[in-house]
C-alpha positions as CSV (number, residue, x, y, z in Angstrom):
1,M,-1.2,-15.9,25.0
2,T,0.2,-16.4,21.5
3,G,3.7,-15.3,22.3
4,T,3.7,-12.3,19.9
5,K,5.1,-9.0,21.0
6,P,2.9,-5.8,20.8
7,A,3.4,-3.7,17.7
8,N,6.1,-1.1,17.7
9,P,4.4,2.4,17.6
10,A,6.7,3.5,14.8
11,S,6.0,0.4,12.8
12,L,2.2,0.8,13.4
13,L,2.4,4.4,12.1
14,K,4.4,3.3,9.1
15,G,1.8,0.6,8.3
16,L,-1.1,3.1,8.7
17,G,0.8,5.5,6.4
18,Y,1.0,2.8,3.7
19,L,-2.6,1.9,4.2
20,T,-3.7,5.6,3.9
21,S,-1.6,6.0,0.7
22,S,-3.2,2.8,-0.7
23,V,-6.7,4.2,0.0
24,S,-5.9,7.5,-1.5
25,V,-4.7,5.8,-4.7
26,A,-7.9,3.9,-4.9
27,L,-10.0,7.0,-4.3
28,L,-8.1,9.0,-7.0
29,A,-8.5,6.1,-9.4
30,V,-12.3,6.0,-8.8
31,V,-12.6,9.7,-9.6
32,S,-10.5,9.1,-12.9
33,V,-12.5,6.1,-14.2
34,K,-15.1,8.2,-16.1
35,A,-12.5,10.1,-18.1
36,A,-10.3,7.0,-18.6
37,S,-13.3,5.0,-19.8
38,E,-13.3,6.9,-23.1
39,S,-10.0,5.1,-24.1
40,P,-9.0,1.5,-23.5
41,W,-5.3,2.6,-23.2
42,L,-6.2,5.3,-20.6
43,M,-8.2,2.7,-18.6
44,A,-5.4,0.2,-18.8
45,C,-2.9,2.8,-17.7
46,L,-5.1,3.9,-14.8
47,L,-5.7,0.4,-13.6
48,L,-2.1,-0.7,-13.9
49,G,-0.9,2.5,-12.3
50,A,-3.2,2.2,-9.3
51,A,-2.3,-1.5,-8.9
52,T,1.4,-1.0,-9.1
53,A,1.3,2.0,-6.7
54,V,-0.6,-0.2,-4.1
55,A,1.7,-3.2,-4.8
56,G,4.8,-1.0,-4.3
57,M,3.4,0.2,-0.9
58,V,2.7,-3.4,0.1
59,L,6.3,-4.4,-0.8
60,R,7.8,-1.5,1.1
61,W,5.7,-2.4,4.2
62,R,6.7,-6.0,3.9
63,S,10.4,-5.1,3.5
64,H,10.1,-2.9,6.6
65,R,8.6,-5.9,8.6
66,L,11.3,-8.2,7.4
67,E,14.0,-5.7,8.5
68,Q,12.4,-5.5,11.9
69,K,12.3,-9.2,12.2
70,E,16.0,-9.4,11.3
71,D,16.8,-6.8,13.9
72,G,14.8,-8.7,16.5
73,Q,12.1,-6.0,16.8
74,A,9.1,-7.9,15.5
């Protein structure tokens, strides 16, 4: 036993939601690459937009986990 508590179902669902959103951003970016490849600016915007969307979801998930830890739930 490692002494860790089982995951809270609500926290697990929130994490799965963020993961699902991240995958959807990646899929939409893949579909858009062909059109964006015609312009370096469009490609840069596509890549930066997808990266920042995923980074934002990771930050939101991490802040959720930190709040849980502060409340003694994690």
